[in-house]
ZAPA-74894 format. One line per 4 residues: number of its first residue (from 1); their letters; for each residue x, y, z of N, C-alpha, C. Coordinates in Angstrom, 1 decimal, decimal comma, m for minus. Layout:
<recs>
NUM	A	X Y Z X Y Z X Y Z  ...
</recs>
This chain:
<recs>
1	XXXX	m3,5 3,5 26,4 m3,3 2,3 27,3 m3,7 1,1 26,5  m2,9 0,0 26,6 m3,2 m1,2 25,9 m2,6 m2,4 26,6  m3,2 m3,6 26,3 m2,6 m4,8 26,7 m2,0 m5,5 25,4  m0,9 m6,2 25,6 m0,5 m7,1 24,5 m0,6 m8,5 25,0
5	XXXX	m1,5 m9,3 24,4 m1,7 m10,7 24,8 m1,5 m11,5 23,6  m0,5 m12,4 23,7 m0,2 m13,4 22,6 0,0 m12,7 21,3  0,7 m11,6 21,3 1,1 m10,8 20,1 0,0 m9,9 19,6  m1,1 m9,9 20,2 m2,2 m9,0 19,8 m2,3 m7,8 20,7
9	XXXX	m2,5 m6,6 20,2 m2,7 m5,4 21,0 m4,2 m5,2 21,2  m4,6 m4,9 22,5 m5,9 m4,6 22,9 m5,9 m3,2 23,4  m6,5 m2,2 22,7 m6,4 m0,8 23,0 m5,4 m0,2 22,1  m5,0 1,0 22,5 m4,0 1,8 21,7 m3,0 2,4 22,6
13	XXXX	m1,8 2,3 22,2 m0,7 2,9 23,0 m0,6 4,4 22,7  m1,4 4,9 21,7 m1,3 6,3 21,4 m2,6 7,1 21,9  m3,6 6,4 22,3 m4,8 7,1 22,8 m4,6 7,7 24,1  m5,1 8,9 24,3 m5,1 9,6 25,6 m6,1 9,0 26,5
17	XXXX	m5,7 8,9 27,8 m6,6 8,5 28,8 m6,4 9,3 30,1  m7,4 9,2 30,9 m7,3 9,8 32,2 m6,4 8,9 33,1  m5,3 9,5 33,6 m4,4 8,8 34,5 m5,2 8,3 35,7  m6,0 9,1 36,3 m6,8 8,7 37,4 m7,7 7,5 37,1
21	XXXX	m8,4 7,5 36,0 m9,2 6,4 35,7 m8,4 5,1 35,5  m7,3 5,2 34,8 m6,5 4,0 34,6 m6,0 3,5 36,0  m5,6 4,4 36,9 m5,1 4,0 38,2 m6,2 3,3 39,0  m7,3 3,9 39,1 m8,4 3,3 39,9 m8,9 2,0 39,3
25	XXXX	m9,0 1,8 38,0 m9,4 0,6 37,4 m8,3 m0,5 37,7  m7,0 m0,2 37,5 m6,0 m1,2 37,8 m5,9 m1,5 39,2  m6,2 m0,6 40,1 m6,2 m0,9 41,6 m7,3 m1,9 41,9  m8,5 m1,7 41,3 m9,6 m2,6 41,5 m9,2 m4,0 41,0
29	XXXX	m8,6 m4,1 39,8 m8,2 m5,4 39,3 m7,2 m6,1 40,3  m6,2 m5,4 40,8 m5,3 m6,0 41,8 m6,0 m6,4 43,0  m6,9 m5,6 43,5 m7,6 m5,9 44,8 m8,6 m7,0 44,7  m9,1 m7,3 43,5 m10,2 m8,3 43,4 m9,6 m9,7 43,0
33	XXXX	m8,3 m9,8 42,9 m7,6 m11,1 42,5 m8,2 m12,3 43,3  m8,3 m12,2 44,6 m8,8 m13,3 45,4 m10,2 m13,8 45,0  m11,0 m12,9 44,5 m12,4 m13,2 44,1 m12,4 m14,0 42,8  m11,3 m13,9 42,0 m11,3 m14,6 40,7 m10,7 m16,0 40,8
37	XXXX	m10,5 m16,5 42,1 m10,0 m17,9 42,2 m11,2 m18,8 42,3  m11,3 m19,8 41,3 m12,5 m20,6 41,2 m12,1 m21,8 40,3  m12,0 m23,0 41,0 m11,7 m24,2 40,2 m12,6 m24,6 39,2  m13,9 m24,6 39,5 m14,9 m25,0 38,5 m14,9 m24,1 37,2
41	XXXX	m14,8 m22,8 37,4 m14,7 m21,9 36,2 m13,3 m22,1 35,5  m12,3 m22,3 36,3 m10,9 m22,5 35,7 m10,9 m23,7 34,8  m11,6 m24,8 35,2 m11,6 m26,0 34,4 m12,4 m26,0 33,1  m13,2 m24,9 32,9 m14,0 m24,8 31,7 m13,2 m24,4 30,5
45	XXXX	m13,7 m24,8 29,3 m13,1 m24,4 28,0 m13,2 m22,9 27,9  m12,3 m22,3 27,1 m12,2 m20,9 26,9 m13,6 m20,3 26,5  m14,2 m20,9 25,5 m15,5 m20,3 25,0 m16,6 m20,4 26,0  m16,6 m21,5 26,7 m17,7 m21,6 27,8 m17,5 m20,6 28,9
49	XXXX	m16,2 m20,5 29,3 m15,9 m19,5 30,4 m16,2 m18,1 30,0  m15,8 m17,7 28,8 m16,0 m16,4 28,3 m17,5 m16,1 28,2  m18,3 m17,0 27,6 m19,7 m16,8 27,4 m20,4 m16,7 28,7  m20,1 m17,5 29,7 m20,7 m17,4 31,1 m20,5 m16,0 31,7
53	XXXX	m19,3 m15,6 31,7 m19,0 m14,3 32,3 m19,6 m13,1 31,5  m19,5 m13,2 30,2 m20,0 m12,1 29,3 m21,5 m12,0 29,4  m22,2 m13,2 29,4 m23,7 m13,1 29,5 m24,1 m12,6 30,9  m23,3 m12,9 32,0 m23,7 m12,4 33,3 m23,5 m10,9 33,4
57	XXXX	m22,5 m10,4 32,8 m22,2 m9,0 32,9 m23,1 m8,2 31,9  m23,1 m8,6 30,6 m23,7 m7,8 29,6 m25,1 m8,3 29,1  m25,5 m9,5 29,5 m26,7 m10,1 29,1 m27,6 m10,3 30,3  m28,5 m11,2 30,1 m29,5 m11,5 31,2 m29,4 m13,0 31,7
61	XXXX	m28,3 m13,6 31,4 m28,1 m15,0 31,8 m27,4 m15,0 33,2  m28,0 m15,7 34,1 m27,5 m15,7 35,5 m26,8 m17,1 35,8  m26,5 m17,9 34,8 m25,9 m19,2 35,1 m24,6 m19,1 35,9  m23,8 m18,1 35,6 m22,5 m17,9 36,3 m22,7 m18,0 37,8
65	XXXX	m23,8 m17,4 38,3 m24,0 m17,3 39,7 m24,1 m18,6 40,5  m24,4 m19,7 39,8 m24,4 m21,0 40,4 m23,0 m21,5 40,7  m22,0 m20,8 40,1 m20,6 m21,3 40,3 m19,8 m20,4 41,2  m20,3 m19,2 41,6 m19,5 m18,3 42,4 m20,2 m18,0 43,7
69	XXXX	m19,5 m17,5 44,7 m20,0 m17,1 46,0 m20,9 m15,9 45,9  m21,7 m15,7 46,9 m22,6 m14,5 46,8 m21,9 m13,2 46,9  m20,7 m13,2 47,5 m19,9 m11,9 47,6 m19,0 m11,6 46,4  m19,2 m12,4 45,4 m18,4 m12,2 44,1 m19,3 m11,8 43,1
73	XXXX	m18,9 m10,7 42,3 m19,7 m10,2 41,2 m19,2 m10,7 39,9  m20,0 m10,7 38,9 m19,5 m11,2 37,6 m18,4 m10,2 37,1  m18,6 m8,9 37,4 m17,6 m7,9 37,0 m16,2 m8,1 37,6  m16,1 m8,9 38,7 m14,8 m9,1 39,3 m13,9 m9,9 38,4
77	XXXX	m14,5 m10,6 37,4 m13,7 m11,5 36,5 m13,1 m10,7 35,3  m13,6 m9,4 35,2 m13,1 m8,6 34,1 m11,8 m8,0 34,5  m10,8 m8,1 33,6 m9,6 m7,4 33,8 m9,3 m6,4 32,7  m10,4 m6,0 32,0 m10,3 m4,9 31,0 m10,1 m3,6 31,6
81	XXXX	m9,3 m2,7 31,1 m9,2 m1,4 31,5 m10,2 m0,6 30,7  m11,3 m0,2 31,3 m12,4 0,4 30,6 m12,2 1,9 30,3  m11,3 2,1 29,3 m11,0 3,4 28,8 m11,2 3,4 27,3  m11,3 4,6 26,8 m11,7 4,8 25,4 m11,0 3,9 24,4
85	XXXX	m9,7 3,8 24,5 m9,0 3,0 23,6 m9,2 1,5 23,7  m9,8 1,0 24,8 m10,1 m0,4 24,9 m11,6 m0,8 24,9  m12,4 0,2 24,6 m13,8 m0,1 24,5 m14,1 m1,1 23,4  m14,9 m2,0 23,6 m15,2 m3,1 22,6 m14,4 m4,3 22,9
89	XXXX	m13,4 m4,3 23,7 m12,6 m5,4 24,0 m13,0 m6,0 25,4  m13,2 m7,3 25,4 m13,6 m7,9 26,7 m12,5 m8,9 27,0  m12,0 m8,8 28,3 m10,9 m9,6 28,8 m11,3 m10,1 30,2  m11,4 m11,4 30,4 m11,8 m11,9 31,6 m10,7 m12,9 32,1
93	XXXX	m10,6 m13,0 33,4 m9,6 m13,9 34,0 m10,2 m14,7 35,2  m9,7 m15,9 35,4 m10,1 m16,8 36,5 m8,8 m17,5 36,9  m8,6 m17,7 38,2 m7,4 m18,4 38,6 m7,7 m19,6 39,5  m6,7 m20,5 39,5 m6,7 m21,6 40,4 m5,4 m22,3 40,4
97	XXXX	m5,0 m22,7 41,6 m3,7 m23,5 41,8 m2,5 m22,9 41,1  m2,3 m21,6 41,3 m1,1 m20,9 40,8 m1,1 m20,5 39,4  m2,3 m20,7 38,7 m2,4 m20,4 37,3 m3,6 m19,4 37,1  m3,4 m18,6 36,1 m4,5 m17,7 35,7 m4,9 m17,9 34,2
101	XXXX	m6,2 m18,2 34,0 m6,7 m18,4 32,6 m7,3 m17,1 32,2  m6,8 m16,5 31,1 m7,3 m15,3 30,5 m8,0 m15,6 29,2  m9,3 m15,2 29,1 m10,0 m15,3 27,9 m10,4 m14,0 27,4  m10,4 m13,8 26,1 m10,6 m12,5 25,5 m11,2 m12,5 24,1
105	XXXX	m11,8 m11,4 23,7 m12,5 m11,2 22,4 m12,5 m9,8 22,1  m12,0 m9,5 20,8 m12,1 m8,1 20,3 m13,5 m8,0 19,6  m14,1 m6,9 19,7 m15,4 m6,7 19,1 m15,4 m6,8 17,6  m14,3 m6,4 17,0 m14,2 m6,5 15,5 m13,9 m7,9 15,0
109	XXXX	m13,6 m8,8 15,9 m13,1 m10,1 15,5 m14,2 m11,2 15,8  m14,7 m11,1 17,0 m15,7 m12,0 17,6 m15,1 m13,4 17,8  m13,8 m13,6 17,7 m13,2 m14,9 18,0 m12,8 m14,9 19,5  m13,2 m15,9 20,2 m12,8 m16,0 21,6 m11,6 m16,8 21,7
113	XXXX	m10,6 m16,3 22,4 m9,3 m16,9 22,5 m8,9 m17,0 24,0  m7,9 m17,7 24,3 m7,5 m17,8 25,7 m6,0 m18,2 25,9  m5,5 m18,0 27,0 m4,1 m18,4 27,4 m4,1 m18,7 28,9  m3,1 m19,4 29,3 m2,9 m19,7 30,7 m1,5 m19,2 31,1
117	XXXX	m1,5 m18,4 32,2 m0,3 m17,9 32,7 0,0 m18,3 34,1  1,3 m18,3 34,5 1,6 m18,5 35,9 1,1 m17,3 36,7  0,4 m17,5 37,8 m0,1 m16,3 38,6 1,0 m15,3 38,8  2,2 m15,7 39,1 3,3 m14,8 39,4 3,5 m13,8 38,3
121	XXXX	3,5 m14,2 37,0 3,7 m13,3 35,9 2,6 m12,3 35,8  1,3 m12,8 35,9 0,2 m11,9 35,8 0,2 m10,9 37,0  0,3 m11,4 38,2 0,3 m10,6 39,4 1,4 m9,5 39,3  2,6 m10,0 38,9 3,8 m9,1 38,8 3,4 m7,9 37,8
125	XXXX	2,9 m8,3 36,6 2,6 m7,3 35,6 1,6 m6,3 36,1  0,5 m6,8 36,7 m0,5 m5,9 37,3 0,0 m5,0 38,4  0,8 m5,6 39,3 1,3 m4,8 40,4 2,3 m3,7 39,9  3,2 m4,1 39,0 4,1 m3,1 38,4 3,4 m2,0 37,7
129	XXXX	2,4 m2,4 36,9 1,6 m1,4 36,2 0,9 m0,4 37,2  0,3 m1,0 38,3 m0,4 m0,2 39,3 0,6 0,7 40,0  1,8 0,2 40,4 2,8 1,0 41,0 3,2 2,2 40,1  3,4 1,9 38,9 3,8 2,9 37,9 2,8 4,0 37,8
133	XXXX	1,5 3,6 37,6 0,4 4,5 37,5 0,3 5,3 38,8  0,4 4,7 40,0 0,3 5,4 41,3 1,4 6,4 41,4  2,6 6,0 41,0 3,7 7,0 41,1 3,5 8,2 40,2  3,0 8,0 39,0 2,7 9,1 38,1 1,6 10,0 38,6
137	XXXX	0,6 9,3 39,1 m0,6 10,1 39,7 m0,1 10,9 40,9  0,7 10,3 41,8 1,2 11,1 43,0 2,0 12,3 42,5  2,9 12,1 41,5 3,7 13,2 41,0 2,9 14,3 40,4  1,8 13,9 39,7 0,9 14,9 39,1 0,2 15,7 40,2
141	XXXX	m0,2 15,0 41,3 m0,9 15,7 42,4 0,1 16,6 43,1  1,3 16,2 43,3 2,3 17,1 43,9 2,5 18,3 43,0  2,7 18,2 41,7 2,9 19,3 40,8 1,7 20,3 40,9  0,5 19,7 41,0 m0,7 20,6 41,0 m0,8 21,4 42,3
145	XX	m0,2 20,8 43,4 m0,3 21,5 44,7 0,7 22,6 44,8  1,7 22,7 43,9 2,7 23,7 44,0 2,3 25,0 43,5
</recs>
Protein backbone atom coordinates (compact mmCIF):
# COMPACT_ATOMS: atom_id res chain seq x y z
CA UNK A 1 0.00 0.00 0.00
CA UNK A 2 1.30 3.42 -0.84
CA UNK A 3 0.34 7.02 -1.52
CA UNK A 4 1.67 9.00 -4.44
CA UNK A 5 1.87 12.68 -3.52
CA UNK A 6 3.37 15.22 -5.88
CA UNK A 7 5.23 12.47 -7.75
CA UNK A 8 6.68 10.85 -4.61
CA UNK A 9 5.72 7.39 -3.39
CA UNK A 10 5.07 6.91 0.31
CA UNK A 11 5.08 3.23 1.19
CA UNK A 12 5.48 0.38 -1.28
CA UNK A 13 3.11 -0.96 -3.89
CA UNK A 14 4.80 -4.36 -3.51
CA UNK A 15 4.68 -4.77 0.27
CA UNK A 16 2.16 -7.18 1.72
CA UNK A 17 -0.31 -5.79 4.21
CA UNK A 18 -3.32 -6.92 6.14
CA UNK A 19 -6.42 -6.06 4.15
CA UNK A 20 -8.35 -5.70 7.39
CA UNK A 21 -5.82 -3.25 8.84
CA UNK A 22 -5.80 -1.10 5.70
CA UNK A 23 -9.61 -1.14 5.63
CA UNK A 24 -10.06 -0.08 9.26
CA UNK A 25 -7.41 2.63 9.07
CA UNK A 26 -8.88 4.07 5.86
CA UNK A 27 -12.36 3.94 7.42
CA UNK A 28 -11.07 5.97 10.38
CA UNK A 29 -9.52 8.55 8.03
CA UNK A 30 -12.83 8.97 6.18
CA UNK A 31 -14.88 9.16 9.40
CA UNK A 32 -12.66 11.79 11.08
CA UNK A 33 -12.68 14.26 8.16
CA UNK A 34 -14.93 16.71 10.03
CA UNK A 35 -12.48 16.84 12.94
CA UNK A 36 -9.72 18.01 10.60
CA UNK A 37 -11.53 21.25 9.68
CA UNK A 38 -9.70 24.13 11.38
CA UNK A 39 -9.06 27.60 9.94
CA UNK A 40 -6.25 28.55 12.34
CA UNK A 41 -4.24 25.42 11.56
CA UNK A 42 -5.03 25.63 7.85
CA UNK A 43 -3.59 29.15 7.69
CA UNK A 44 -0.23 28.02 9.14
CA UNK A 45 2.89 27.45 7.04
CA UNK A 46 3.63 23.82 6.12
CA UNK A 47 6.57 23.45 8.51
CA UNK A 48 4.73 25.03 11.45
CA UNK A 49 1.63 22.89 10.89
CA UNK A 50 3.65 19.68 10.55
CA UNK A 51 5.73 20.40 13.65
CA UNK A 52 2.69 21.21 15.83
CA UNK A 53 0.89 17.98 14.93
CA UNK A 54 4.02 15.82 15.00
CA UNK A 55 5.09 17.14 18.41
CA UNK A 56 1.60 16.58 19.83
CA UNK A 57 1.45 12.97 18.58
CA UNK A 58 5.05 11.81 18.99
CA UNK A 59 6.57 14.35 21.39
CA UNK A 60 5.54 16.06 24.57
CA UNK A 61 4.55 19.47 23.19
CA UNK A 62 0.89 20.27 23.79
CA UNK A 63 0.74 23.58 21.92
CA UNK A 64 -1.56 22.06 19.27
CA UNK A 65 -4.31 21.64 21.86
CA UNK A 66 -4.79 25.39 22.20
CA UNK A 67 -6.00 25.40 18.57
CA UNK A 68 -8.36 22.41 18.59
CA UNK A 69 -11.58 21.42 20.37
CA UNK A 70 -11.42 19.08 23.34
CA UNK A 71 -13.16 16.31 21.34
CA UNK A 72 -10.42 16.37 18.67
CA UNK A 73 -7.26 14.31 19.08
CA UNK A 74 -3.89 15.13 17.54
CA UNK A 75 -4.01 11.75 15.78
CA UNK A 76 -7.17 12.79 13.94
CA UNK A 77 -4.95 14.92 11.68
CA UNK A 78 -2.88 11.93 10.59
CA UNK A 79 -3.84 10.41 7.25
CA UNK A 80 -0.97 7.92 7.18
CA UNK A 81 -1.93 4.29 6.67
CA UNK A 82 0.08 2.78 9.51
CA UNK A 83 1.20 -0.42 7.80
CA UNK A 84 4.70 -1.87 7.45
CA UNK A 85 5.42 -0.33 4.06
CA UNK A 86 4.58 3.17 5.30
CA UNK A 87 6.33 3.15 8.66
CA UNK A 88 8.53 6.18 9.04
CA UNK A 89 6.32 8.31 6.82
CA UNK A 90 4.23 11.00 8.45
CA UNK A 91 1.34 12.56 6.54
CA UNK A 92 -1.04 15.04 8.16
CA UNK A 93 -4.01 16.96 6.78
CA UNK A 94 -6.16 19.90 7.82
CA UNK A 95 -9.10 21.34 5.91
CA UNK A 96 -10.90 24.63 5.63
CA UNK A 97 -13.28 26.27 3.17
CA UNK A 98 -13.33 23.45 0.63
CA UNK A 99 -9.56 22.88 0.61
CA UNK A 100 -7.30 20.33 2.29
CA UNK A 101 -3.70 21.11 3.15
CA UNK A 102 -1.54 17.98 3.26
CA UNK A 103 1.89 18.15 4.94
CA UNK A 104 4.30 15.24 4.87
CA UNK A 105 7.81 14.06 5.65
CA UNK A 106 9.70 10.85 4.87
CA UNK A 107 11.95 9.66 7.68
CA UNK A 108 14.88 9.19 5.32
CA UNK A 109 14.55 12.73 3.96
CA UNK A 110 13.53 14.92 6.92
CA UNK A 111 12.25 17.56 4.49
CA UNK A 112 8.75 18.83 5.30
CA UNK A 113 6.65 19.46 2.21
CA UNK A 114 3.04 20.27 1.56
CA UNK A 115 0.32 20.65 -1.02
CA UNK A 116 -3.21 22.03 -1.12
CA UNK A 117 -6.00 20.04 -2.76
CA UNK A 118 -9.68 20.65 -3.38
CA UNK A 119 -11.64 18.72 -0.74
CA UNK A 120 -13.57 16.94 -3.45
CA UNK A 121 -10.46 15.31 -4.91
CA UNK A 122 -9.15 14.18 -1.50
CA UNK A 123 -12.57 12.99 -0.30
CA UNK A 124 -13.18 11.18 -3.59
CA UNK A 125 -9.80 9.42 -3.44
CA UNK A 126 -10.27 8.30 0.17
CA UNK A 127 -13.87 7.20 -0.35
CA UNK A 128 -13.03 5.23 -3.50
CA UNK A 129 -10.09 3.59 -1.75
CA UNK A 130 -12.25 2.75 1.25
CA UNK A 131 -15.02 1.32 -0.98
CA UNK A 132 -12.48 -0.77 -2.89
CA UNK A 133 -10.94 -2.15 0.32
CA UNK A 134 -14.39 -2.80 1.81
CA UNK A 135 -15.45 -4.70 -1.30
CA UNK A 136 -12.27 -6.81 -1.23
CA UNK A 137 -12.69 -7.47 2.48
CA UNK A 138 -16.34 -8.51 2.08
CA UNK A 139 -15.44 -10.90 -0.76
CA UNK A 140 -12.68 -12.48 1.36
CA UNK A 141 -15.12 -12.94 4.25
CA UNK A 142 -17.65 -14.55 1.89
CA UNK A 143 -15.00 -16.94 0.51
CA UNK A 144 -13.91 -17.89 4.02
CA UNK A 145 -17.51 -18.67 4.98
CA UNK A 146 -17.95 -21.17 2.13
